[in-house]
C-alpha positions in Angstrom: 101.4 94.4 124.5 98.2 95.8 126.1 96.4 98.8 124.6 97.2 102.0 126.3 95.2 104.5 124.3 91.6 105.6 124.9 89.0 106.2 122.2 89.4 110.0 122.1 93.2 109.7 122.0 93.0 107.2 119.2 90.6 109.4 117.1 92.8 112.5 117.6 95.9 110.5 116.5 94.2 109.3 113.4 93.0 112.8 112.5 96.4 114.4 113.1 98.1 111.6 111.2 95.8 112.1 108.2 96.3 115.8 108.2 100.1 115.5 108.3 100.0 112.9 105.5 97.9 115.3 103.4 100.8 117.7 103.5 102.7 115.4 101.2 100.1 115.9 98.5 98.5 119.3 99.3 100.0 122.5 100.6 103.8 122.7 100.9 104.2 119.2 99.4 107.3 118.3 101.5 108.3 114.9 102.7 108.0 116.1 106.3 104.3 115.1 106.1 105.4 111.4 106.2 105.8 112.0 109.9 102.0 111.6 110.0 102.5 107.8 109.6 103.5 107.6 113.3 100.4 109.0 114.9 98.2 107.3 112.3 99.8 103.9 113.0 99.6 104.3 116.8 96.0 105.5 116.6 95.0 102.5 114.5 96.8 99.9 116.5 95.9 101.5 119.9 99.4 101.1 121.4 101.8 103.9 121.9 105.4 102.8 122.7 106.2 106.1 124.4 103.2 105.7 126.7 104.5 102.3 127.6 107.9 103.7 128.5 106.4 106.5 130.6 103.8 104.3 132.2 100.9 106.4 130.9 97.5 105.0 129.8 94.5 106.8 128.5 92.6 103.6 128.1 89.7 103.2 130.6 90.2 100.6 133.2 88.3 97.3 132.8 86.6 96.0 135.9 
């Protein structure tokens, strides 16, 4: 699979993922914070399956 996330998209996904995961330990302490694993994983890997299905890419084109 080819990467389909740009740098800004990846950074934002990692930040959102970490914030959501922190909800498991801090704040309401619910298991809903585990949903943060999804944006964290896609941000680290650089591939979003939903982007692939929809044909979206925020990754800059290589010449």
